N, C-alpha and C positions, 0 to 999 in steps of 0.2 A: 495610494497614500503610503503604503509602507516601502515599495520600491522608490518613490520620489524622495522619502525621507533617509533611507539608506545611501541612496547616490548622494544626496547633499551632505550626509554625514562622511562618506569618502573622501569628497571634495574639499571638506572644510574641518577636518578631524582636527587639527593643530590649534583652530580658533575655539574651539568648545571650552565650555565652562563645566564646572562641577554637576551642574544641575542640567544643563544640556546632555552631558555624559549619561547620568542616571535616567534620564528621559528614554536614550537611545535604547539602555538595558532594558527596560521595560518594553519597548516596542517590538524590540527584538526577540524578546522572551515570550511574549504572546504570539508574535508572528510563527516563530520556531514550532511552537507547543500547538497553534491550530494547524500547520502542516503535517505534524505528525500524529493529530487526531484525526486529520483526513485520511493519513494512511491507515489507520486502525479503522477507521468507517469502511472504507474500500476491502480491509481485509474480510469485514464482516460479510460484505458481498461476495466475496471469493469463495467464502464457508459456504454461503446460500448456494451458489453455482456448482460447487462439490456436491453438494447434500442433494441437489435438484438432476445431476448429472444424468442419474439412472431413471429419471421421469417420477420419483417420489422421495418427499423427505420423510425418513422414517423416525419411529418415535427412539430409537436407540441412537440415531445422529445427533439428534437435536438436545437429548439428554446429556450425551457424551460433551457437548458443545457447551450445554450450560455448567456443567461440572467443572471442564477444562476451563472455563472464563470464570469461574467464579472468585478468584483471588487476583484475578488479573488487573492490574490498574485501569485500564480503559476497558474492560470488560464488559460494563454496560454498553458503551458506545458501540463495539463491536456488535453486541447480541442486538442492540436496537436496529443497527443497520441491515441484518441479517433477517430480522422480522419483518422489516419494512419492505424487503423483496419479496419475502414469502406473502405477505398480505396483498402485494400487487401481482404475484403469479408471474414474476418478472423471466423473461427468455434466458436460457444458460447462456448463449452465444453472446447476446446482447450484455450482460452483464459481465461475461469474461473478458470480452474487448475492450470495455469500460475500464477495469481492472488493470488491464495490460498497459492499457495507454497511459492512465493515471501513473503508474509504476514504473514506466519508460521516463516519463515526465519529472517524476519524484527522483529517479537517478538509484546507483545502487545504495542498498542499504542493508545493515545487519539483521533488521527485521524479517527479510525475506526466508531466513532460514528457518525462525520459529513458525514464519507462516506454513511453511512446508512440513514441517513436523505436526502441527496443529491439523493438517490438511490430513495427513497418513493417519492420525488418531481418530480423526472423524470418519474417514472412509472404513478404517476397520472395525467400526463401533457394531455395524449391524451387517451379519455374515461374511465378514470379510471385504474387501476394497473390490469393487467391480471393475471390468475392464475399462469402464467411461469414466469412472472416477481417478484409475490410474492413469490413464490417457490426460485427463486435466491436469493431473498433479505433475506428469511429465511435461507438458504442455508449457505451464508456467513458468516452470526453471529453464526449459528451452528459449521459450519466446524471449524472456529477460535477457537471457544470456545471448542471443542472436542480436538483438537491439542494441544491448550496451557494445556489444562488439562491433557493429557498424557503426556506431558514434564515435568509437574508437578509431576505426578504420579513417574516417571522415576527418577525424582530427589530426590524423596522419598526413593523410593528402593536403590538407591545409597548410600544415607546418613545411611541407615539402615546400609548397608552391610559394609561399611566403618567405622562405630563406633562400631559394635561387636567384 
């Protein structure tokens, strides 16, 4: 629905009256907010994968996470996502791959720095960061950078072919 509306909007933007323009603004705000909310839900899943990386979610990790999210605008959504995966005892690998795939589709975002900082805080909460937690944090950064770089390389190749 939204994609079709955005396409129509871009094709017919000169013919919009004020009411249609306002309607577009409302749709755009709803769509953008849902996308950002989904990014933070995925962040909760990523935090679950991190806490579960060493096999057990420790009490200190969960307490630190709860404290960290207490004043976050989307803290309840992040925590809900974490607890959902915890209640289903989801596989770390499965969740991690799901998160990476979503972030790749979402594209570069400033929130990833926030995610990495939070991951380090949660990982340090219980007797310091384990090797598995460190590997997951490093992999998150490296996997995203690698995927975004591949996308950039593909665009460059496409541009070279296009302008020859």
